C-alpha positions in Angstrom: 48.9 34.0 -43.4 51.3 33.0 -40.6 48.6 33.4 -37.9 46.9 30.4 -39.5 49.9 28.1 -38.9 49.2 27.4 -35.2 45.5 26.6 -36.0 46.6 24.2 -38.7 49.0 22.5 -36.4 46.3 22.0 -33.8 43.9 20.6 -36.3 46.4 18.3 -37.9 47.6 17.1 -34.5 44.0 16.4 -33.4 43.2 14.5 -36.6 46.4 12.4 -36.3 45.6 11.6 -32.6 42.0 10.7 -33.5 43.3 8.4 -36.3 45.8 6.7 -34.0 43.2 6.2 -31.3 40.7 4.8 -33.8 43.2 2.3 -35.1 44.2 1.3 -31.5 40.5 0.8 -30.6 39.9 -1.3 -33.7 42.9 -3.4 -33.0 41.8 -3.9 -29.4 38.3 -4.8 -30.3 39.5 -7.3 -32.9 41.7 -9.0 -30.3 38.7 -9.4 -28.0 37.2 -11.9 -30.4 40.3 -13.8 -31.4 41.7 -16.8 -29.5 43.6 -17.4 -27.3 41.6 -15.8 -24.5 43.4 -15.0 -21.2 40.6 -15.9 -18.8 42.7 -15.2 -15.7 43.5 -11.7 -16.8 39.9 -11.0 -17.7 38.7 -12.2 -14.3 41.4 -10.2 -12.6 40.4 -7.0 -14.4 36.7 -7.7 -13.7 37.5 -7.8 -10.0 39.7 -4.7 -10.2 37.1 -2.7 -12.2 34.0 -4.0 -10.6 34.5 -5.2 -7.0 37.1 -2.6 -5.9 35.1 0.3 -7.5 32.0 -0.6 -5.5 32.8 1.6 -2.4 33.5 4.8 -4.3 30.6 4.3 -6.7 28.2 3.4 -3.9 29.1 6.4 -1.7 28.7 8.7 -4.8 25.3 7.2 -5.6 23.8 7.4 -2.2 24.8 10.9 -1.5 23.7 12.0 -5.0 20.2 10.5 -4.4 20.0 12.2 -1.0 21.0 15.6 -2.3 18.7 15.2 -5.3 15.8 14.5 -3.0 16.6 17.5 -0.8 17.0 19.9 -3.7 13.9 18.6 -5.5 11.9 19.2 -2.3 13.2 22.7 -2.0 12.1 23.6 -5.5 8.9 21.6 -5.8 7.6 22.9 -2.4 7.1 26.3 -4.1 4.6 24.8 -6.4 3.0 22.3 -4.1 4.4 19.5 -6.2 6.3 17.5 -3.5 4.6 14.3 -4.7 6.8 14.3 -7.8 10.1 14.0 -5.9 10.1 10.2 -6.1 9.5 10.4 -9.9 12.3 12.9 -10.4 14.8 10.9 -8.3 14.3 7.6 -10.1 14.4 9.1 -13.6 17.4 11.3 -12.9 19.4 8.5 -11.2 18.6 5.7 -13.7 18.9 7.8 -16.9 21.7 10.2 -16.1 23.3 10.5 -12.7 24.0 6.8 -12.1 25.8 6.1 -15.4 27.6 9.4 -15.6 28.8 9.7 -12.0 29.8 6.0 -11.9 31.7 6.5 -15.2 33.6 9.5 -13.9 34.5 7.8 -10.6 35.7 4.7 -12.4 37.7 6.9 -14.8 39.4 8.5 -11.9 40.2 5.3 -10.2 40.6 2.6 -12.9 41.6 4.7 -15.9 44.4 6.3 -14.0 45.6 2.9 -12.7 45.6 1.3 -16.1 47.5 4.2 -17.7 50.1 4.1 -14.9 50.5 0.3 -15.0 50.8 0.0 -18.8 52.8 3.2 -19.1 55.3 1.8 -16.6 55.5 -1.4 -18.6 56.1 0.7 -21.7 58.9 2.8 -20.3 60.6 -0.2 -18.7 60.4 -2.1 -21.9 58.2 -4.9 -20.5 55.9 -4.6 -23.5 58.8 -5.1 -25.8 59.7 -8.2 -23.8 56.2 -9.6 -24.3 56.6 -9.2 -28.1 60.0 -10.9 -27.9 58.3 -13.8 -26.1 55.7 -14.1 -29.0 52.9 -12.7 -26.8 50.7 -10.1 -28.5 50.6 -7.1 -26.1 47.2 -6.0 -27.5 45.8 -9.5 -26.7 47.4 -9.8 -23.3 47.1 -6.2 -22.0 44.4 -4.4 -23.8 41.7 -6.9 -24.7 41.1 -8.3 -21.2 40.6 -4.7 -19.9 38.2 -3.8 -22.7 36.1 -6.9 -22.0 36.1 -6.4 -18.3 35.2 -2.7 -18.6 32.2 -3.4 -20.9 31.0 -6.3 -18.7 31.4 -4.7 -15.3 30.3 -1.1 -15.8 26.6 -2.0 -16.3 26.7 -4.1 -13.1 28.2 -1.2 -11.2 25.6 1.2 -12.6 22.7 -1.1 -11.8 24.0 -1.2 -8.2 24.5 2.6 -8.2 20.9 3.1 -9.4 19.6 1.0 -6.5 21.7 2.8 -4.0 20.9 6.2 -5.4 17.1 5.6 -5.3 17.6 4.3 -1.7 19.4 7.5 -0.7 16.4 9.5 -2.0 14.0 7.2 -0.2 15.9 7.6 3.1 15.9 11.4 2.9 12.3 11.6 1.8 11.0 9.2 4.5 13.1 10.1 7.5 13.7 13.8 6.9 11.0 15.2 4.7 8.1 13.3 6.2 7.0 11.2 3.3 5.1 8.0 3.8 7.6 5.2 3.0 5.1 2.9 1.4 3.6 5.6 -0.8 7.1 6.8 -1.8 8.2 3.3 -2.9 4.9 2.7 -4.7 5.3 6.0 -6.6 8.9 5.1 -7.5 7.8 1.7 -8.8 4.9 3.0 -10.8 6.9 5.8 -12.5 10.0 3.8 -13.3 10.1 2.4 -16.8 12.3 -0.3 -18.2 13.6 2.0 -21.0 15.0 4.4 -18.4 17.1 1.6 -16.8 18.1 0.0 -20.1 19.3 3.3 -21.5 21.4 3.8 -18.4 22.9 0.4 -18.7 23.7 0.9 -22.4 25.5 4.2 -21.5 27.4 2.3 -18.8 28.7 -0.3 -21.3 29.9 2.5 -23.6 31.4 4.4 -20.7 33.2 1.3 -19.6 34.7 0.9 -23.0 35.8 4.5 -23.1 37.4 4.4 -19.7 39.4 1.3 -20.4 40.3 2.4 -23.9 41.7 5.7 -22.7 43.6 4.1 -19.9 45.1 1.5 -22.2 45.8 3.9 -25.1 47.6 6.6 -23.1 49.6 4.0 -21.1 50.5 2.1 -24.2 51.7 5.2 -26.1 53.5 6.9 -23.2 57.1 7.9 -23.6 59.7 9.7 -21.6 60.2 7.8 -18.3 58.4 8.7 -15.1 57.3 12.1 -16.4 55.7 10.5 -19.4 53.8 8.0 -17.3 52.5 10.9 -15.1 51.3 12.8 -18.2 49.7 9.6 -19.6 47.8 9.1 -16.3 46.5 12.6 -16.3 45.6 12.5 -20.0 43.7 9.2 -19.5 41.5 10.6 -16.8 40.8 13.9 -18.6 40.1 12.5 -22.0 37.9 9.7 -20.5 35.9 12.2 -18.5 35.3 14.5 -21.5 34.4 11.6 -23.8 31.9 10.3 -21.2 30.1 13.7 -21.1 30.1 13.9 -24.9 28.8 10.4 -25.5 26.3 10.9 -22.7 24.6 13.7 -24.8 24.9 11.6 -28.0 23.3 8.5 -26.4 20.6 10.6 -24.7 19.8 12.1 -28.1 19.5 8.7 -29.6 17.3 7.3 -26.9 15.0 10.2 -26.0 15.2 12.8 -28.8 11.8 11.9 -30.3 9.9 11.9 -27.0 
């Protein structure tokens, strides 16, 4: 039975980590609703997550929309269904590509930065200093980031949706020869509020995941500079995996019966 020992260790380690993460998330969420509220920290994190992520999210969205229009035209031209390109672009961007790609980009930029910042504070004992000064680290460090992530990700995704649809429009109009007015009208007619709302709900969940992973791995990092580096890597990897997992779960919840 010795060959079962490694499997048991992996399972037990996974359950222990899941338990610690759940307790950390619950503690962070509780602190989001308890005074005092550090408004300056919340605004600072909103600017960091939202405003400074706009360039990378915008570039990702516009090129995604452009490539999607090109690839859709290549496939639909075989069946003389080029008119459906506008419909495919708006549905794919608003439902899936906008939230997921924005979440992954923010995970790589913001999640890593959060893990590195909080991890550095942990290994240099600044978090212990906060506790000594009667400041709750969960309230001061984690709660503002969770609030900012949940608040700013839907705004980022809404902008990404607009830019992604614009990218598809530019390619369709100026490269593929579509009539601009007809393309825009087709996009407007086919777009439904549920598609946009589902994407924004996903964005809020992804924002919570990204900030939670960055805070958790930074907060629990150990071992000096090497530990901070490992925490940064783990934050990005786990956030990316969880984004893809919850993307499927939320899609199943929104569209399984249709």
